C-alpha positions as CSV (number, residue, x, y, z in Angstrom):
1,M,0.1,-0.1,0.0
2,T,1.4,2.7,-1.1
3,R,1.1,6.8,0.3
4,K,-0.5,7.6,-2.4
5,T,-3.3,4.8,-2.2
6,T,-4.2,6.3,1.2
7,T,-4.1,10.1,0.3
8,T,-6.8,9.2,-2.6
9,I,-8.9,7.2,-0.3
10,H,-9.0,9.9,2.5
11,V,-9.6,12.8,-0.1
12,L,-12.2,10.9,-2.2
13,Y,-14.2,10.8,1.6
14,W,-14.0,14.1,2.3
15,V,-15.3,15.3,-1.1
16,L,-18.0,13.0,-0.4
17,M,-18.6,14.5,3.0
18,L,-18.6,18.3,1.5
19,Y,-20.9,17.0,-1.1
20,Q,-23.2,15.6,1.3
21,V,-22.7,18.6,3.8
22,Q,-23.5,21.1,0.5
23,L,-22.4,23.7,1.9
24,T,-23.4,26.7,-0.4
25,Q,-27.3,24.3,0.1
26,Q,-27.3,25.3,3.9
27,F,-26.4,29.5,3.4
28,T,-29.4,29.7,1.2
29,I,-31.4,28.5,4.0
30,S,-29.8,30.9,6.7
31,P,-26.4,31.8,7.7
32,T,-27.2,30.0,11.2
33,T,-27.1,26.7,8.9
34,G,-24.8,27.5,6.7
35,W,-22.4,28.1,10.1
36,M,-23.4,25.3,12.0
37,A,-22.5,23.6,8.4
38,I,-19.3,24.2,8.4
39,S,-18.8,23.9,12.0
40,H,-20.0,20.4,12.1
41,F,-17.9,19.4,8.9
42,L,-14.6,20.3,10.7
43,T,-16.1,18.4,14.2
44,S,-16.1,15.4,12.1
45,M,-12.7,15.8,10.6
46,A,-11.2,16.0,14.3
47,L,-13.5,13.3,15.4
48,F,-12.8,11.4,12.4
49,Y,-9.0,11.6,12.9
50,G,-8.7,11.3,16.6
51,L,-9.8,7.9,16.1
52,Y,-8.1,7.0,13.0
53,L,-4.8,8.1,14.7
54,W,-5.2,7.1,17.7
55,V,-7.6,4.6,19.2
56,W,-8.1,2.0,16.4
57,P,-4.3,1.6,15.8
58,L,-5.5,-0.1,19.9
59,F,-6.9,-2.9,17.7
60,K,-3.5,-4.3,17.1
61,K,-2.1,-4.0,20.2
62,K,-5.7,-5.3,22.1
63,A,-5.7,-3.0,24.4
64,W,-9.6,-2.9,24.8
65,T,-9.8,-0.9,27.8
66,W,-7.4,1.5,26.7
67,L,-9.8,1.3,23.3
68,V,-13.0,1.7,24.6
69,V,-11.9,4.5,27.2
70,L,-10.5,6.7,24.7
71,L,-13.3,6.0,22.0
72,F,-15.3,7.7,24.7
73,V,-13.3,10.5,25.7
74,N,-12.3,11.1,22.0
75,T,-15.8,11.1,21.1
76,I,-16.9,14.0,23.9
77,A,-14.0,16.1,23.2
78,A,-14.8,16.1,19.5
79,F,-18.8,17.0,20.6
80,S,-17.6,19.7,23.3
81,F,-15.3,21.0,20.6
82,E,-18.3,21.4,18.2
83,Y,-20.6,22.8,20.9
84,Y,-18.0,26.1,21.5
85,L,-16.7,26.1,18.2
86,S,-20.2,27.0,17.5
87,I,-20.4,29.4,19.9
88,G,-16.7,31.1,18.9
89,M,-18.5,31.4,15.0
90,S,-22.1,33.1,16.3
91,L,-19.7,35.6,18.5
92,A,-17.3,36.4,15.8
93,V,-19.9,36.4,12.3
94,G,-23.0,37.6,14.0
95,F,-25.4,34.6,13.7
96,A,-27.8,33.6,16.1
97,L,-27.6,29.7,17.8
98,P,-30.2,28.0,18.1
99,Y,-29.3,26.9,21.9
100,T,-28.1,28.0,25.0
101,N,-26.4,25.4,26.4
102,Y,-26.3,21.7,26.9
103,D,-29.8,20.2,26.9
104,P,-31.1,16.7,26.4
105,Y,-31.9,18.4,22.5
106,I,-28.3,19.1,22.1
107,V,-26.8,16.1,23.4
108,H,-29.5,14.5,20.8
109,Y,-28.7,16.8,18.0
110,Y,-24.6,16.3,18.6
111,F,-24.8,12.1,19.3
112,K,-27.5,11.5,16.0
113,D,-24.5,11.9,13.5
114,Y,-22.3,8.4,13.5
115,T,-20.8,9.0,10.3
116,P,-17.2,9.9,11.6
117,I,-17.1,6.9,13.6
118,I,-17.8,4.3,11.4
119,A,-16.3,5.8,8.5
120,S,-13.2,6.2,10.3
121,A,-13.4,2.5,11.1
122,L,-13.6,1.0,7.8
123,I,-11.3,2.6,6.4
124,Y,-8.8,2.1,8.9
125,A,-9.7,-1.6,7.8
126,Y,-10.2,-1.3,4.7
127,L,-6.5,0.0,5.0
128,Q,-4.9,-2.3,7.3
129,I,-6.1,-4.7,5.1
130,L,-4.1,-3.2,2.2
131,Q,-1.1,-3.5,4.1
132,L,-1.5,-7.0,5.0
133,N,-1.6,-8.2,1.6
134,K,1.2,-6.4,0.8
135,Q,3.5,-7.9,3.4
136,L,1.7,-11.0,2.4
137,K,3.2,-11.0,-1.4
138,E,6.3,-9.6,-0.3
139,Q,6.7,-12.8,1.9
140,E,5.6,-15.3,-1.0
141,T,8.1,-13.3,-3.2
142,A,11.0,-13.8,-1.1
143,Q,9.7,-17.7,-0.1
144,K,9.8,-18.0,-4.1
145,N,13.1,-16.1,-4.5
146,A,14.9,-18.0,-1.5
147,E,13.3,-21.4,-3.6
148,L,14.7,-20.3,-7.1
149,A,18.2,-19.5,-5.3
150,Y,18.3,-23.1,-2.8
151,L,17.2,-25.3,-6.5
152,T,20.0,-22.9,-8.7
153,Y,23.1,-23.0,-6.2
154,Q,21.9,-26.3,-4.7
155,F,24.8,-28.1,-6.7
156,N,27.7,-26.4,-5.9
157,P,28.0,-26.7,-2.0
158,H,27.2,-30.2,-2.6
159,L,30.1,-30.5,-4.4
160,L,32.5,-28.3,-2.3
161,L,30.8,-30.5,0.8
162,N,32.2,-33.8,-1.0
163,M,35.3,-32.1,-2.1
164,L,36.0,-30.6,2.2
165,N,34.8,-34.6,2.9
166,C,38.0,-35.7,0.9
167,L,40.4,-33.1,2.8
168,Y,39.3,-34.1,5.5
169,N,40.5,-37.6,5.2
170,R,43.7,-36.3,3.7
171,S,44.2,-33.7,6.4
172,N,44.0,-36.3,9.7
173,K,47.5,-37.6,8.7
174,V,48.8,-33.8,8.1
175,S,48.1,-32.6,11.1
176,A,44.7,-33.2,14.0
177,K,44.1,-29.6,14.4
178,L,43.6,-28.9,10.5
179,G,41.0,-32.1,10.0
180,E,38.8,-30.6,13.2
181,H,38.7,-27.4,11.1
182,I,37.8,-28.8,8.5
183,E,35.1,-30.8,10.0
184,H,33.0,-27.5,11.5
185,V,33.2,-26.0,8.0
186,S,31.8,-29.1,6.1
187,E,29.0,-29.3,9.7
188,L,28.1,-25.7,8.5
189,M,27.5,-26.4,5.0
190,Q,25.6,-29.3,5.7
191,Y,23.4,-27.2,8.1
192,A,23.1,-24.4,5.2
193,I,22.3,-26.5,2.3
194,R,19.3,-29.0,4.2
195,I,17.2,-25.7,5.5
196,P,14.0,-27.4,5.3
197,R,10.9,-25.8,2.8
198,N,9.0,-24.6,5.3
199,N,11.8,-22.1,5.9
200,R,12.1,-23.3,9.5
201,V,13.8,-25.4,11.7
202,L,14.2,-26.2,15.6
203,L,16.2,-23.5,17.2
204,S,18.5,-26.3,19.3
205,D,19.7,-27.1,15.7
206,E,20.6,-23.2,14.9
207,I,21.7,-23.2,18.2
208,Q,24.1,-25.6,17.5
209,Y,25.3,-24.4,14.4
210,L,26.2,-21.3,15.9
211,R,28.1,-23.2,18.3
212,S,30.0,-24.1,15.6
213,Y,30.4,-21.3,13.5
214,T,32.3,-19.9,17.0
215,E,34.2,-23.0,16.8
216,V,35.8,-22.4,13.7
217,F,37.0,-18.3,15.1
218,R,38.4,-20.0,18.0
219,L,40.4,-22.3,15.6
220,R,41.5,-19.9,13.2
221,F,42.5,-17.2,16.5
222,E,43.3,-19.6,19.5
223,P,44.6,-18.9,21.8
224,H,43.6,-15.3,21.6
225,F,39.7,-15.4,21.0
226,Y,37.6,-14.8,23.9
227,V,33.8,-15.2,23.6
228,A,31.4,-16.5,25.8
229,F,28.3,-17.6,24.7
230,D,25.6,-18.5,27.4
231,M,21.9,-20.4,26.9
232,H,19.6,-20.2,29.2
233,G,15.9,-22.0,28.9
234,D,14.6,-24.8,27.1
235,P,15.1,-24.6,23.0
236,L,14.2,-28.0,21.9
237,Q,10.5,-26.9,22.1
238,Y,10.3,-23.6,19.3
239,E,11.6,-23.4,15.8
240,I,13.0,-20.3,13.9
241,A,14.1,-18.9,10.5
242,P,17.1,-20.8,9.5
243,L,20.3,-18.8,10.1
244,L,18.5,-15.9,11.3
245,L,20.7,-15.1,14.4
246,L,23.8,-15.3,12.3
247,P,24.3,-12.1,11.3
248,I,24.8,-10.6,15.6
249,F,27.8,-13.4,15.7
250,E,29.3,-12.0,12.5
251,N,28.9,-8.4,13.3
252,A,30.3,-9.1,16.5
253,F,33.5,-11.5,15.3
254,K,34.1,-8.8,13.0
255,H,33.6,-5.6,14.5
256,G,34.4,-6.5,18.1
257,D,37.9,-7.5,20.1
258,F,38.3,-10.9,21.2
259,S,41.7,-10.7,22.3
260,N,41.5,-9.5,25.8
261,P,40.8,-11.9,28.0
262,L,39.4,-9.2,30.3
263,Q,36.4,-7.7,27.9
264,P,35.6,-10.5,25.8
265,I,32.5,-10.8,23.3
266,K,29.8,-11.6,25.1
267,I,26.2,-13.5,23.5
268,A,23.8,-14.3,25.5
269,L,20.0,-16.1,24.5
270,H,17.4,-16.4,27.0
271,L,13.9,-18.0,26.4
272,R,11.3,-16.9,28.9
273,G,8.3,-18.3,27.9
274,N,7.5,-17.4,24.3
275,Q,9.9,-14.7,24.3
276,L,13.1,-15.1,22.9
277,H,16.0,-12.7,23.9
278,L,19.5,-12.4,22.3
279,R,22.1,-10.0,23.6
280,G,25.5,-9.2,22.3
281,E,28.2,-7.0,23.8
282,N,31.7,-6.6,22.9
283,F,34.1,-4.4,22.4
284,I,35.4,-2.3,19.5
285,S,38.3,-3.5,17.9
286,P,40.9,-1.1,16.6
287,S,41.8,-3.3,13.4
288,P,38.8,-5.6,12.5
289,A,38.9,-9.0,11.4
290,N,38.6,-10.0,7.8
291,G,37.2,-12.0,5.7
292,L,33.4,-11.5,6.5
293,S,30.8,-9.6,4.6
294,G,29.4,-6.4,5.7
295,G,25.4,-5.7,5.4
296,G,24.4,-8.6,7.9
297,L,22.6,-6.6,10.3
298,V,20.5,-4.6,6.9
299,N,19.7,-7.9,5.4
300,L,18.5,-9.5,9.1
301,K,16.0,-6.4,9.8
302,K,14.6,-7.0,6.3
303,R,14.4,-10.6,7.1
304,L,12.4,-10.1,10.9
305,Q,10.0,-7.7,9.2
306,L,9.1,-10.1,6.3
307,I,9.1,-12.9,8.9
308,Y,7.9,-11.6,12.1
309,P,6.2,-8.7,11.0
310,R,5.3,-7.2,14.7
311,R,7.0,-9.9,16.7
312,F,10.4,-8.5,17.0
313,K,12.2,-5.5,18.4
314,L,15.6,-5.0,17.4
315,R,17.2,-2.6,19.4
316,V,21.3,-1.3,19.0
317,Q,23.3,0.8,21.0
318,Q,26.9,1.9,20.3
319,T,29.9,4.2,21.3
320,A,33.1,5.2,20.3
321,Q,34.4,1.9,22.3
322,H,31.6,-0.1,23.2
323,Y,28.8,-2.0,20.6
324,S,25.2,-4.0,22.2
325,I,22.7,-5.2,20.3
326,H,19.4,-6.3,21.1
327,L,17.4,-8.7,19.7
328,F,13.4,-9.8,21.2
329,I,11.6,-12.3,18.8
330,D,7.9,-13.3,19.9
331,L,7.9,-17.2,19.2
332,Q,4.1,-18.2,20.2
333,N,3.6,-19.1,16.6
334,D,6.8,-21.4,16.3
335,I,6.3,-24.0,19.4
336,Q,7.3,-27.7,19.1
337,W,7.0,-30.4,21.3
338,H,9.8,-33.3,18.9
339,P,13.0,-33.5,19.9
340,P,15.8,-32.5,17.3
341,L,16.8,-34.1,14.3
342,S,20.2,-35.6,14.4
343,V,22.6,-33.9,12.3
344,A,24.7,-36.5,10.1
345,S,28.1,-36.4,10.8
346,L,31.0,-37.0,8.6
């Protein structure tokens, strides 16, 4: 849904309202009727946008109590605005009002017109449906592109995986440490090329992948590699989009200072109820690690918006020397109750 579509719908509605009010005809009846029509039209606009901008969005947050309270307050405020606006116009322009105070007739006169309330609700709902359809189409397009890329590049990873297996068998005769390194790289590739078509993996398998990814860097930079990765909660019952958390580790290893044992990179994953919280903290390295591509966090945010719309929060804090990131995801719709699949060994 574009801004042009939203603007067009709003303009058409108010043109229709102006036609309904028929200001010219109202003034031909009497000045009082004309100015009262203007007062009522301005009040309708105030009531419409008060509901559209502040009240109806509470539906998405399921804040029912606040919705009812603000609906009542906004309606009372709008019609009170019309009452005093009419008084101000009568004093400024010099026409006689058909009333002098709040009496039952006036209350009935104001509250008999529910058009702004109903129209704002319908227009808000319609635009939300358009927005939802747009997000669904984007998700479908992203899924199709991912499947196409998966089919296009599936051959090359399998070929490389077979070559790694060959190197692994030969490397043990040369260096056990080299063989261990190749083994971890091979496990990372196996995980990446065996992503299910439903674009979900067990959270426990994702965590094991991240541990293997961390181990590859440990083997590369040891003995000067200090990273603390802590896990709190039971990941066996949840699923998650594959490789979703990897950019946070990549960013920490690229820009973080992991050579200081007193200031290690700290990454912690907490599961409380259905909420996932991944926290990363590191001191910024004066010489970033080579071999890692950029743009990971930008892609992470795009994936989160497509896969977990309105179900995540990503907060980044950075100073000249310190960097921290917090990712919150609601996994309510990704609960599973089966054990993790075994990963085939080399």
